[in-house]
C-alpha positions as CSV (number, residue, x, y, z in Angstrom):
1,X,-43.2,-112.2,9.4
2,X,-41.1,-115.3,9.1
3,X,-41.9,-118.6,10.2
4,X,-40.0,-118.2,13.5
5,X,-42.2,-115.2,14.3
6,X,-45.5,-117.2,14.0
7,X,-44.2,-119.8,16.5
8,X,-43.1,-117.2,18.9
9,X,-46.6,-115.5,18.7
10,X,-48.1,-118.9,19.1
11,X,-46.0,-119.4,22.4
12,X,-46.9,-116.3,23.8
13,X,-50.5,-116.7,23.2
14,X,-50.1,-120.3,25.1
15,X,-48.2,-118.7,27.8
16,X,-50.9,-115.8,28.4
17,X,-53.6,-118.2,28.1
18,X,-51.7,-120.7,30.9
19,X,-51.3,-117.2,33.1
20,X,-55.2,-116.5,33.0
21,X,-55.9,-120.2,33.7
22,X,-53.7,-120.2,36.9
23,X,-50.9,-122.6,37.9
24,X,-52.2,-125.7,36.6
25,X,-50.3,-129.1,35.8
26,X,-50.7,-131.3,32.6
27,X,-53.9,-133.2,34.0
28,X,-55.6,-130.0,34.8
29,X,-55.5,-129.7,38.8
30,X,-54.1,-126.8,40.7
31,X,-50.4,-127.5,42.2
32,X,-50.5,-126.8,45.9
33,X,-47.6,-124.9,47.2
34,X,-48.4,-125.0,51.2
35,X,-49.0,-127.9,53.3
36,X,-52.2,-126.5,54.7
37,X,-55.3,-126.4,52.9
38,X,-57.4,-123.5,53.6
39,X,-61.1,-123.2,52.3
40,X,-62.1,-120.3,49.9
41,X,-63.5,-117.4,51.1
42,X,-67.4,-117.4,50.3
43,X,-70.4,-114.9,50.6
44,X,-71.4,-114.4,54.1
45,X,-75.0,-113.3,54.6
46,X,-76.2,-111.4,57.5
47,X,-78.9,-113.5,59.5
48,X,-82.5,-112.8,58.4
49,X,-84.8,-114.6,60.9
50,X,-88.6,-114.9,59.8
51,X,-89.8,-115.0,63.7
52,X,-88.1,-114.1,66.8
53,X,-86.7,-117.0,69.2
54,X,-88.3,-115.8,72.3
55,X,-91.9,-115.3,72.5
56,X,-91.8,-112.5,75.1
57,X,-89.2,-110.2,76.2
58,X,-87.9,-111.1,79.5
59,X,-88.1,-108.0,82.0
60,X,-85.2,-107.5,84.2
61,X,-85.1,-110.0,86.7
62,X,-83.4,-107.9,89.5
63,X,-86.0,-105.1,90.6
64,X,-86.1,-103.8,94.1
65,X,-88.4,-106.2,95.3
66,X,-86.4,-109.2,94.4
67,X,-83.0,-107.8,95.0
68,X,-84.0,-107.2,99.1
69,X,-85.2,-110.4,100.4
70,X,-85.7,-109.9,104.0
71,X,-84.2,-108.0,107.0
72,X,-82.1,-110.2,109.4
73,X,-83.1,-110.1,113.1
74,X,-80.3,-112.4,114.8
75,X,-78.4,-111.2,117.7
76,X,-75.5,-110.2,116.0
77,X,-77.4,-108.2,113.5
78,X,-79.2,-106.6,116.5
79,X,-75.8,-105.7,118.1
80,X,-74.9,-104.1,114.7
81,X,-77.9,-101.9,114.7
82,X,-77.0,-100.7,118.1
83,X,-73.2,-100.3,117.9
84,X,-72.6,-99.4,114.3
85,X,-75.7,-97.8,113.0
86,X,-75.9,-100.8,110.6
87,X,-78.8,-102.4,109.0
88,X,-78.6,-106.2,108.1
89,X,-80.5,-107.7,104.9
90,X,-80.6,-111.0,102.9
91,X,-80.1,-109.9,99.4
92,X,-80.0,-111.8,95.7
93,X,-77.1,-113.6,94.9
94,X,-76.7,-111.9,91.4
95,X,-77.2,-108.3,93.0
96,X,-73.9,-105.8,93.6
97,X,-73.7,-102.9,96.1
98,X,-75.1,-100.3,93.8
99,X,-78.1,-102.3,93.4
100,X,-78.5,-103.3,96.7
101,X,-78.0,-99.5,97.7
102,X,-80.6,-98.3,95.2
103,X,-82.9,-101.1,96.3
104,X,-82.9,-100.3,100.0
105,X,-83.2,-96.4,99.5
106,X,-86.5,-97.1,97.3
107,X,-88.0,-99.6,99.6
108,X,-87.3,-98.3,103.1
109,X,-86.5,-94.5,102.1
110,X,-83.1,-94.4,103.8
111,X,-79.9,-93.3,102.4
112,X,-76.9,-95.7,103.1
113,X,-73.1,-94.5,103.4
114,X,-71.9,-97.8,102.8
115,X,-72.7,-101.4,101.7
116,X,-70.7,-104.3,102.8
117,X,-71.6,-107.9,101.6
118,X,-70.6,-111.3,102.0
119,X,-71.9,-114.9,101.0
120,X,-72.6,-117.0,103.6
121,X,-71.8,-120.5,103.7
122,X,-75.4,-121.7,103.2
123,X,-75.2,-119.8,99.7
124,X,-77.1,-116.8,100.9
125,X,-75.8,-113.1,100.4
126,X,-76.0,-111.0,103.4
127,X,-75.7,-107.2,103.0
128,X,-74.7,-104.8,105.7
129,X,-76.2,-101.2,105.0
130,X,-74.2,-98.5,107.1
131,X,-76.4,-95.6,107.7
132,X,-75.3,-92.0,108.4
133,X,-74.6,-90.7,111.9
134,X,-77.8,-88.3,111.5
135,X,-80.3,-91.3,110.9
136,X,-80.7,-93.6,113.8
137,X,-80.8,-97.3,112.9
138,X,-82.8,-98.4,115.5
139,X,-85.7,-96.3,114.7
140,X,-85.7,-97.4,111.0
141,X,-85.6,-101.1,112.1
142,X,-88.8,-100.3,114.4
143,X,-90.6,-98.8,111.4
144,X,-89.3,-101.7,108.9
145,X,-90.4,-104.3,111.8
146,X,-87.3,-106.0,112.6
147,X,-87.7,-105.3,116.3
């Protein structure tokens, strides 16, 4: 090996060392090639709580007794009972039509063909429960105690 070969070998070793170390300038800081700074990806562990945040598991808020608040017995509701075979109830604002249908069926043992809902200006939800033609709304209203 000649003198030039040793120089080349030491130069190659320096180059491999520099490659392993990364793109560093003379003062030892990394040369930034982008304007944006991105944090390095670190280890993210799953949560491992020592106790639960809630003392008790909350039951479902909407059961059949809280969904249907009370039947409505106004003049227009009576007209609906007589003319359209429809009962009118004030229900929970968060209840949907399927929940109302199930709750009315469970409480008063009636089957509903259709449920129409609206939110009144005072903020309460009104549900019109349409009954099938074979069941009489007037009789059901009497058993419930509306009339």
